[in-house]
C-alpha positions as CSV (number, residue, x, y, z in Angstrom):
1,M,7.7,5.5,7.6
2,S,9.6,6.0,10.8
3,F,6.3,6.6,12.7
4,I,5.0,3.2,11.6
5,W,8.4,1.6,12.5
6,T,8.1,3.2,16.0
7,I,4.6,1.7,16.4
8,V,6.0,-1.7,15.4
9,I,8.8,-1.3,17.9
10,G,6.2,-0.3,20.5
11,L,4.4,-3.6,20.0
12,V,7.5,-5.5,20.8
13,A,8.5,-3.1,23.6
14,G,5.0,-3.6,25.2
15,A,5.4,-7.3,25.1
16,L,8.9,-7.1,26.6
17,A,7.7,-4.7,29.3
18,K,5.0,-7.2,30.2
19,L,7.6,-10.0,30.5
20,I,9.9,-7.8,32.6
21,M,7.1,-6.6,34.8
22,P,5.0,-9.7,35.5
23,G,1.8,-9.4,37.4
24,K,-1.9,-8.7,36.7
25,D,-2.5,-5.7,34.5
26,P,-5.8,-3.9,35.0
27,G,-6.4,-3.6,31.2
28,G,-5.2,-6.9,29.8
29,V,-2.9,-7.6,26.8
30,I,-4.4,-5.0,24.4
31,I,-3.9,-2.1,26.9
32,T,-0.4,-3.3,27.6
33,I,0.5,-3.3,23.9
34,L,-1.0,0.2,23.5
35,L,1.0,1.4,26.5
36,G,4.1,-0.1,24.9
37,I,3.4,1.9,21.7
38,G,2.9,5.0,23.9
39,G,6.2,4.3,25.6
40,A,8.0,3.8,22.4
41,L,6.7,7.0,21.0
42,L,7.6,8.9,24.2
43,A,11.1,7.4,24.3
44,T,11.6,8.2,20.6
45,V,10.6,11.8,21.0
46,V,12.5,12.4,24.3
47,G,15.6,10.4,23.2
48,T,16.0,12.1,19.8
49,R,15.3,15.6,21.1
50,A,17.8,15.1,24.0
51,G,20.4,13.8,21.6
52,F,20.8,10.4,23.2
53,Y,20.3,8.6,19.9
54,S,19.0,9.1,16.4
55,A,16.2,7.3,14.7
56,G,17.0,3.7,13.8
57,E,19.7,3.1,16.4
58,T,19.6,0.0,18.7
59,S,19.6,2.2,21.7
60,G,16.3,3.6,20.5
61,F,14.8,0.1,21.0
62,I,16.2,-0.1,24.5
63,G,14.7,3.4,25.2
64,A,11.4,2.2,23.9
65,V,11.4,-0.8,26.2
66,V,12.3,1.5,29.2
67,G,9.6,4.0,28.1
68,A,7.0,1.1,28.0
69,I,8.1,-0.1,31.4
70,V,7.7,3.4,32.8
71,I,4.3,4.0,31.3
72,L,3.1,0.5,32.3
73,G,4.3,1.2,35.9
74,L,2.5,4.5,36.0
75,Y,-0.6,2.9,34.6
76,R,-0.6,0.2,37.3
77,L,0.1,2.8,40.0
78,F,-2.9,5.0,39.0
79,K,-5.3,2.1,38.4
80,K,-4.6,0.7,41.9
81,K,-5.5,3.9,43.5
82,R,-9.0,3.8,42.1
């Protein structure tokens, strides 16, 4: 169930990342949401393994938003180079 919850948080994190990082995304809204889910999954794995927070804490949501911003930024960087 926590995996599904992480995906739901990733949807919200992707939307927040889009609001925080305005501009044209090469992939549109769907790609941004998928990148948000990826960022949430990445932040959850890294944050819990590093001991920053445990599953279900508020800081996990903040980490998911930061992870989504990082992945969205990397996606924009690599798509511009092509």
